[in-house]
N, C-alpha and C positions, 0 to 999 in steps of 0.2 A: 652857052645854054646846055642844060643837062639832058640826059637821055630820058625818053619816056619809059614807062614800065615795060612796055612791049619790046622796045629796043634793048633794054637791059636784059630781059629774058632771052631774046634772040642771041645777044652777045654771050650770055652765060651758057646757052646751049652749044654755041660754037667752041667756047673755051672747054666745056666738059668733053665734047667729042675729041678735041685735040689732046686733052689730058688723058683720056682713055687710051688713045693711040700711043702716047709717050709711055704710059704705064705698061702697056702690053709689050712695047719694044724693050723697055728696061727689064721686064720680067723674063722675056725671051733671051736677053743677052746675059743677065747676071743672076737671075733667080729672084724668088719672092722675098728673101730675107736680107738682101743686100741693101745698104743704106740709100743707094740711089733709087731703087724701086720703092722703098718705104717713103722716101721724100715725095716722089710722084704720087703715091697713094694718099698721103696726107694732103697734098695740094688739091687733088681731085675731090677728096672728102669735103674740103672747105668750099670748093666751087659748088658741089652738089648741095651743101647746107645753105649757101647763099641763094641758090636757085629755089630750093624748097621754101625758104622764108619769103622770097619774093612772090611765089605762087600763093602762099597762104595769105599774104598781105592783100593780094588782088582778090582772093576769094572772100576775104573779110569785107572788102569794099564792094562786093557784089558786081565786079567787073568781069566775071567769068564768061559771060556771053560774048564779050569782045575779044576773046583770045584768038590768036591767029590760027589758021588752018594747020600749020606744021605740028602743033601740039596734039591735034586730033589723032587718037590711036596710040600715042606714046604713053599717055597716062590715063588708063581706063577709069580710074576713080574720078578724074576731072570730067571726063565725058559723061559718066554716069550722073554727076551732079547737074550737068547741062540739061539732061532730059527730064529732070524732076520739075 
């Protein structure tokens, strides 16, 4: 059975947080132009793009009201849309 949209978003948030940590560690160890740091940066960009596409898809389906609490405050533009 596949993941629900909210499970996918939560999973992507965890992957993004881990990716940010790995990127910071690589940057601290080898600098920002090293191929390792650049590879982590590219991977993180792809995760963020997947996350944003998933959010946009949910917004298009008008499921924004059902988003979990952890998103509150992280993305002000989403919370602004909730209040309209």
